[in-house]
C-alpha positions, 0 to 999 in steps of 0.5 A: 548467520541465519540458517535460511542465509545461504546461497541457493540454486535447486527448489528443493534449496528454495523450499528449505531456505524459505521455511527455515525463514518462517520458522524463524520468523514464528520463533520471533512472532512469538516473542515480539507479541509481548515485547514492550512499546519503548523496546519496538519504538527503541528499534525503531528510531535506532532504524532511522539513526542506522538509515541516515548514517548508512545513506551513502551505501543506500544510495550506492546500492540503489544506483546499481539496481537503477542501472540494471533496470535501465539496461533492461529497459524499464519504463521511466514510471518504473524507474520513478518508483525504484529511485531514491536520492537523499531526500527520499532516503531522509523521508524514509527515515522519518517515517519509521520515527512517524510510526514509532511515535504512533500509539502502540495498538497491542493490548488495546481494549476494544469493548468490554462488556458484563454478562448477567451471569457476572462474567466480564468480557474484554475484546483485546487487540493483539497482532496477527502473527508473522505478515509475509510482503511481497512486492516489487520496485519501491525499496521504501516497502521494505521500511515501511512494512518492517515499521508497521509490522514491528509496531504492531508486535508482528513478525515479518517476511519480506521478499522484495523484487529483482529489481530492488534487490540490492537497494532494499538489502541496504534499508534492511540491514539498518532495519537489523540493527534497530532490532539488534540495538533494542535487543529484539530477535534479528528474525522479527523483520526477515528478508528472502535472502535471494530473488528467485521467483520460487520464493514467492511461490513458497510464500504462497502456500504459507512457509510450512504453515508459519505465515498468517496473512500476505501482503502483495505490492506491485503490478496486477500480474503479481497481485492476480496471481497472489489472489489466485494461489495464496492458501493464506489469507490476502490483504491486497488491491489488483489495480489502483483504477482511480477516478476523478469526477467533475461534478456539474456544481464543481469550482473551475479552478479547484477542479483544475488544481484537484485533477492535474495533481491527482494526475501527474504529481507521481504518475507510478502510485496507485493513488493517481487517476487514470480516469477524469469524467466530466458532466455533460452540463458543465463540459462546455466551461469546465472540459477544454481548460481541464483537458489543456491543464492535463495536456500542457501538464505533459500527460497524454489524453484519450478522450470521447468524441467530445473531448477530442472536439474541444482539443484536438490533441486529444486521442480517441479512447477506445473501450480497453482504456476505462480498464486501464490502470496506466501508471504513466502520464496517460489518463482516459476523459469522458463526458457523462450525463449525470451523477448516476452516470458517473457513479455507474462508470465507476461501478462497472470500470472501477477497482474499489480503491480510490474515487474523488468527486469535485462539486460545490453542491454539498447533496451530490456529494454526499450521495456520490460518497455513500454510493461509490464502494470504493475503500477511499472516497474523497470530496474536493482532494486530489486522489494522491492523498491514498496514503496511510501517511497522509491518513496520519497511519505513520505509513501503510503496508498496502491499500486493501480493497477487498471487504473483509477485516482491513480496507483502504491503508494498512496501518498499525491497528489494521494489522491486529486482530483481536481475542477475547479476555473472560474474568470470571469468578467460579462460573459454571454453566448449567 
């Protein structure tokens, strides 16, 4: 048993245990940074096999989490994020195999150049070191984060939420089985063995200097706390205030299809649309069908006066609605007078996560894509594609909305930094 895998109760015990986790992860990171690609891939494929073999155990653990969540009165959207079934477990296993199939990002030569004095310089991709991931209800994050960090040569310390504690533990056991089979240190994918909130504070302090970066995955209160209190760099988005703008030159059938999917495919994910903007010049032919399609799909609509005029089922929108990430079957709808007004609305209320324009006007699309300062901008496609797997990254550890280093889906390449290798032949500096 790891020195950190113990029952803890007091803050002092939490600190000691978490720092032991960090120290073990740091030692594992040194070994993992130079592990051959084949060895890392064997660990991932073995973990996928273990997940399939232990699927009944994973589903039983998830059933216990769901029962406790229902007893606590968790919302349907929250329970959906927590829930696993056979198909979702299989998708997690396939995700591990997809990450294994990706090119190894470590050791890539990013640039080469030779100085006039003969020095040959290479910029080479290297792991970040030890990544801390703090997340809430989605148990699949355990596998996604573990796989991406392993593939990119990073050790990881996982701290899942109490609501998914048992599910995450069952999935983590499969990852450890894969590491063991491949002969890699089990601490390469570490997990806080308890759900104490004090563990989050210890991670934000950096676990005694062993964490190199933190990635929060969860609601606004969690991410806000991480961004305020973390003493190490953070890859994060505070919330996904996602917009779909239907331009005057949009195709109606295409717009309805995209808007309903962007909102209703899965309402609880960060790429779900929260606000619909419609150009006033197209409102006569677009607004009623769009609002009607959303309501018929089971979505509550909160709109401005124009929206309420075309459909009495729409409730009045307040100023707060334009700033709300519902993560539920609710959307705010506003009519705007121009493309520029849509962009201004997104800049005023958006969170720089994901935004979409629906239009057949190429110039309007190019203007939107150029001027909307979000991590992901789309033209004529659902915002639900804001996902590392859909980008071909195999999976994602999160979607970063900041402007430093990683932005958008954070996959294996974004979990690498670089160093310079300089080759000389006796040069000295005058």
